[in-house]
C-alpha positions in Angstrom: -1.2 -2.7 -25.0 -3.0 -1.2 -22.0 -6.2 -2.9 -23.1 -4.5 -6.3 -22.8 -3.1 -5.5 -19.4 -6.5 -4.2 -18.2 -9.6 -6.2 -19.0 -12.9 -4.4 -18.9 -16.3 -6.1 -18.6 -19.6 -4.3 -18.7 -22.4 -6.1 -16.8 -25.6 -4.0 -16.5 -24.6 -1.1 -14.3 -21.5 -2.7 -13.0 -18.0 -2.5 -14.4 -15.5 -5.2 -13.7 -11.8 -4.2 -14.1 -9.3 -7.1 -14.1 -5.5 -6.5 -13.9 -4.1 -8.8 -16.4 -0.3 -9.3 -16.0 -0.4 -12.6 -14.1 3.3 -13.5 -14.9 4.3 -10.2 -13.4 1.9 -10.6 -10.5 -0.2 -7.8 -12.0 2.5 -5.1 -11.2 1.2 -1.8 -12.3 2.8 -0.2 -15.4 2.4 3.4 -16.4 -0.2 2.6 -19.2 -2.2 0.5 -16.6 -2.3 3.4 -14.2 -3.3 5.8 -16.9 -6.1 3.5 -18.0 -7.4 2.9 -14.5 -7.5 6.7 -13.9 -9.2 7.3 -17.2 -11.9 4.6 -16.4 -12.5 5.7 -12.9 -13.0 9.4 -13.9 -15.3 8.5 -16.8 -17.4 6.1 -14.7 -17.8 8.7 -12.0 -19.6 10.9 -14.6 -21.6 8.1 -16.2 -25.1 7.7 -14.6 -25.2 4.2 -16.1 -22.4 3.0 -13.9 -23.3 2.3 -10.2 -20.5 0.0 -9.0 -16.9 -0.8 -9.9 -15.3 -4.2 -9.1 -11.5 -4.4 -9.2 -9.7 -7.8 -9.2 -6.5 -9.5 -10.5 -5.8 -12.3 -12.9 -3.8 -15.3 -11.5 -2.3 -15.6 -8.0 -2.0 -11.9 -7.3 -4.4 -9.0 -6.9 -1.4 -6.7 -7.5 2.1 -6.9 -6.2 2.7 -3.2 -6.5 4.0 -0.7 -9.0 6.7 -1.6 -11.6 9.6 -0.6 -9.4 12.2 -2.1 -11.7 11.0 0.2 -14.6 11.3 3.2 -12.3 14.8 2.3 -11.1 15.9 1.7 -14.8 14.7 5.3 -15.5 16.7 6.6 -12.5 19.8 4.7 -13.6 19.5 6.3 -17.1 19.5 9.7 -15.4 15.7 10.1 -16.0 14.5 10.3 -12.4 11.8 12.8 -13.4 10.3 10.1 -15.7 10.1 7.7 -12.7 8.6 10.5 -10.6 5.9 11.1 -13.2 4.9 7.5 -12.9 4.4 8.0 -9.1 2.6 11.3 -9.8 0.0 9.3 -11.8 -0.2 6.5 -9.3 -0.8 8.9 -6.4 -3.4 10.8 -8.4 -5.2 7.4 -9.0 -5.0 6.7 -5.2 -6.5 10.1 -4.5 -9.4 9.6 -6.9 -10.2 6.2 -5.4 -10.0 7.6 -1.9 -12.5 10.4 -2.7 -14.7 8.4 -5.1 -18.4 9.0 -5.3 -19.4 5.5 -6.2 -18.7 2.2 -4.4 -15.6 0.2 -5.3 -15.3 -3.5 -4.4 -11.7 -4.8 -4.4 -11.3 -8.6 -4.5 -7.9 -9.0 -2.8 -7.5 -12.6 -3.7 -3.7 -13.3 -3.7 -0.7 -10.9 -3.3 -1.5 -7.3 -2.3 1.7 -5.3 -1.9 2.8 -1.7 -2.2 0.9 -0.1 -5.1 -1.6 -2.9 -4.9 -2.6 -1.7 -1.5 -3.0 1.8 -2.9 -5.6 0.7 -5.5 -7.6 -1.4 -3.0 -7.3 -0.1 0.6 -8.6 3.3 -0.4 -11.8 1.8 -1.8 -15.0 1.3 0.2 -15.2 -2.5 0.1 -12.0 -4.5 0.6 -12.6 -8.3 0.4 -9.8 -10.6 1.7 -9.7 -14.3 1.0 -7.7 -17.3 2.3 -5.2 -16.5 -0.5 -4.6 -12.9 0.5 -1.0 -11.9 1.3 -0.6 -8.3 2.3 2.6 -6.3 2.9 4.2 -3.0 2.6 7.8 -4.1 2.1 9.3 -0.9 0.7 11.8 -0.2 3.4 13.6 -3.5 2.5 14.0 -2.0 -1.0 15.3 1.3 0.1 12.0 3.1 -0.4 9.3 3.9 2.2 5.6 2.9 2.7 3.8 5.2 0.3 0.6 5.2 -1.9 -1.2 6.8 1.0 0.1 4.4 3.6 0.9 7.3 5.9 -2.9 7.7 6.0 -4.2 4.1 6.2 -1.3 2.6 8.3 -1.5 5.4 10.8 -5.2 4.7 11.4 -4.8 1.0 12.3 -5.4 -0.1 15.9 -2.6 0.9 18.3 0.8 0.9 16.6 0.1 -1.9 14.2 0.7 0.4 11.3 4.2 1.2 12.5 4.9 -2.5 12.8 3.7 -3.2 9.2 5.6 -0.3 7.7 8.9 -0.9 9.5 9.0 -4.7 9.6 7.4 -5.2 6.2 5.4 -7.9 7.8 3.0 -10.1 5.9 -0.7 -10.4 6.8 -3.1 -13.1 5.7 -6.8 -12.5 5.0 -7.9 -13.1 8.5 -5.4 -10.6 9.8 -6.4 -8.0 7.2 -10.0 -8.4 8.4 -9.0 -8.2 12.1 -6.9 -5.0 11.6 -9.5 -3.3 9.5 -7.5 -3.2 6.3 -10.1 -5.6 4.9 -13.8 -5.0 5.3 -15.0 -8.6 4.6 -13.6 -12.1 4.3 -15.0 -14.3 1.4 -13.6 -17.7 0.4 -11.9 -17.5 -2.9 -14.1 -20.2 -4.5 -17.1 -18.0 -3.8 -15.8 -14.8 -5.3 -17.1 -15.5 -8.8 -20.6 -16.2 -7.4 -20.4 -13.0 -5.3 -19.5 -10.9 -8.4 -22.4 -12.4 -10.4 -24.7 -11.6 -7.5 -23.5 -8.0 -7.3 -23.9 -7.6 -11.1 -27.4 -9.0 -11.1 -28.7 -7.2 -7.9 -29.1 -3.7 -9.2 -27.7 -2.5 -5.8 -26.0 0.8 -6.0 -25.8 2.2 -2.5 -23.2 1.1 0.1 -25.7 -0.4 2.5 -27.3 -2.7 -0.2 -23.9 -3.8 -1.5 -22.7 -4.5 2.0 -25.8 -6.6 2.6 -25.0 -8.8 -0.5 -21.4 -9.2 0.5 -22.4 -10.1 4.0 -24.2 -13.2 2.8 -20.9 -14.5 1.5 -18.8 -13.4 4.4 -17.2 -15.8 6.8 -15.4 -15.1 10.1 -11.9 -16.6 9.6 -9.8 -18.0 12.3 -6.7 -16.0 13.4 -3.7 -18.3 13.5 -2.1 -18.8 16.9 1.1 -17.4 15.4 -0.6 -14.2 14.2 1.1 -10.9 14.9 -2.4 -9.7 15.9 -2.1 -11.7 19.0 1.0 -9.8 19.9 -0.6 -6.3 20.1 0.7 -5.9 23.6 4.3 -6.2 22.5 3.6 -4.2 19.3 2.1 -1.3 21.2 4.8 -1.4 23.9 7.7 -1.4 21.4 6.5 0.4 18.3 5.1 3.3 20.3 8.7 4.4 21.0 9.8 7.7 19.5 12.7 6.5 17.3 13.6 3.5 15.2 16.6 2.9 17.5 14.3 2.8 20.6 11.9 0.5 18.9 14.6 -2.0 18.1 16.1 -1.7 21.6 12.6 -2.3 23.1 12.2 -5.4 20.9 15.6 -6.7 21.9 14.7 -6.3 25.6 11.7 -8.6 25.0 14.0 -11.4 24.1 16.8 -10.7 26.6 15.6 -13.3 29.0 13.2 -15.3 26.9 13.4 -16.7 23.4 10.6 -15.4 21.1 10.8 -16.3 17.4 8.3 -13.7 16.4 10.2 -10.9 18.0 13.5 -12.2 16.7 12.1 -12.3 13.1 10.8 -8.7 13.5 14.2 -7.4 14.6 15.9 -9.3 11.8 13.6 -7.8 9.2 14.1 -4.3 10.4 17.9 -4.7 10.6 18.0 -5.8 7.0 16.1 -2.8 5.8 17.5 0.5 4.7 18.2 2.6 7.9 17.2 5.8 6.0 14.0 4.2 4.8 13.1 3.1 8.3 13.4 6.6 9.7 11.5 8.2 6.8 8.7 5.5 7.2 8.3 6.1 10.9 8.1 9.9 10.6 5.7 9.6 7.7 3.3 7.3 9.5 3.5 9.4 12.7 2.8 12.7 10.8 0.1 11.0 8.8 -2.2 10.6 11.8 -2.9 14.3 11.8 -3.4 14.7 8.0 -6.0 14.1 5.4 -5.5 11.7 2.5 -4.6 14.5 0.1 -2.1 16.0 2.4 -0.5 12.6 3.0 -0.1 11.9 -0.7 1.3 15.4 -1.4 3.9 14.9 1.3 4.7 11.3 0.1 5.3 12.6 -3.4 7.8 15.1 -2.0 9.6 12.2 -0.2 9.4 10.0 -3.3 10.9 12.7 -5.5 13.9 13.1 -3.2 14.3 9.3 -3.1 14.2 9.1 -6.9 16.5 12.1 -7.5 19.1 10.3 -5.2 20.9 13.4 -3.9 20.4 12.4 -0.2 20.8 8.7 -0.5 20.8 6.2 -3.4 19.4 3.3 -1.3 16.4 2.6 -3.6 18.7 1.8 -6.6 20.9 -0.3 -4.4 18.0 -2.1 -2.8 16.4 -3.0 -6.1 19.8 -4.3 -7.3 20.2 -6.5 -4.3 16.7 -7.8 -4.0 15.1 -7.7 -7.4 17.8 -7.9 -10.1 21.0 -9.4 -8.9 19.1 -11.1 -6.0 22.2 -11.4 -3.8 20.0 -10.1 -0.9 23.0 -8.1 0.4 22.3 -4.4 -0.1 25.0 -2.0 0.8 23.1 0.8 2.4 24.5 4.3 2.8 24.4 5.2 5.6 24.6 1.7 6.8 23.8 2.4 10.5 20.7 3.9 12.0 22.8 6.2 14.2 24.4 7.7 11.1 21.0 8.8 9.7 20.8 12.2 11.3 17.5 14.0 11.8 18.6 16.8 9.5 19.0 14.2 6.7 15.5 12.9 7.3 14.2 16.5 7.4 15.4 17.0 3.8 13.0 14.3 2.5 10.0 16.2 3.8 11.0 19.5 2.4 9.9 20.8 -1.0 12.3 19.6 -3.7 14.2 22.6 -5.2 14.9 21.7 -8.8 14.3 23.7 -11.9 10.6 23.6 -12.8 9.8 21.0 -10.2 6.5 21.3 -8.4 4.6 19.5 -5.7 1.7 17.3 -6.8 -1.6 19.2 -7.0 -5.0 17.5 -6.8 -8.0 19.1 -8.6 -11.1 19.9 -6.6 -13.1 16.7 -6.3 -16.9 16.6 -6.4 -16.9 14.3 -3.5 -14.9 15.9 -0.7 -14.6 12.6 1.2 -12.0 10.9 3.4 -11.2 7.3 2.7 -13.5 4.8 4.4 -12.9 4.6 8.1 -10.7 1.7 9.0 -12.8 -0.6 11.2 -11.8 -1.3 14.8 -10.9 2.3 15.5 
C-alpha cells in the first residue's frame, strides 16, 4: 500500500520520491511517513545516491498529515496511537533537517502543515506560481508544529508570528521573499529542471544551486501581498500577548478601513484561543532553540493536545472544519482572557502518564541545523 502512495524513481545517482495520494492532496499517512523515513536513512548511507528530489502528484505537494485519522484514534480512546504517528513525523522532519545530502523539494501546489515539515527543512525549496503555503493549525484547535517553532521564528521580523497565528496563505512569490522558498521556478519548467538535475551528475550544494538558478525567475509580489505590510506586522505581532496583538490590529482600523487587517483579525478570532496562545509561546521560545529542541518541545505539546486533559479543541475543530463542515467550532475556553498562563504552561511540561516518554533523537552523523532561512 505504501509503495502505491509513494512512488520511487531511480535515475543515475538521483532518487525522485513522489507523494501519490492526489485525491487526498497527498496528505501523509503513517505508512507514507515510515516509508519516507526508511528511504531517507538508507539513501544517506548509500554512496550511489547523491541527491533526493521530493514532489507531489496532482495539485498539491502535500496538504499535511492525515489529521482526521489522528482524531479518529483520539475519539476511540487511542490518543497514544495518534501521538505515535506524530512521533514518526517529527523524527522524519529531524532527519531531513540534519541530512547529509541535498534535498530538492518541488513545492508545486498546496503546502500546508506536515507538508511544510517535509519540505522547508530541506536545502532547496522550489516554489512555483501554483504554490499555496499555510500553517492553519490554530483554526483546527492544534498549533503550528512539525518544527514550525524553528522555521517560523527565523523569518524576517515577526512574519512568523503572523503566519502561525492568522493561518495566512502565501503564494510562491511570497515564499521566496520571506525565505521559506529558496527558488522560484515556473511549474511548466519543473520537469525539465528535474531531468537536468538527474543528468548533471551534480552532488554538491553549489553545483545543484547553479543548475536551479538557470531555471529561476524573480516573481512579482502582488500589490495585496502581506509582505508589503511588514510595518504593520512588526508593529502588531511583536506584542507580548495574543490579546495585545489583536488590540494593536484593531487600533490600525479604528480610524481607517483596511481589508487586510480586518481579515487578519477575523482569522485569529475564529481560531482556538488556546491554540493561539500555545502557538505564540512556541514560536517565541523557538527563536532560542535548535531544531531538535524545538521538535522535542512540540512533541510534548502535541501529546497534551491529543490526550485532551487540558482542552479538547482539536477534536472539536476537526469536527467543525473537516467532518461536519459547519465551520462553527465551540472552543473551550471560548475567550482568550479565559486561557490562563498556567493552562498554557501545562502544554510545555513533560506529560506525566504511565510509560510515556519525551521524543528522543538518535545521534546524527551530520550535526547540522536546518538551512538558514534567507533574508535574515
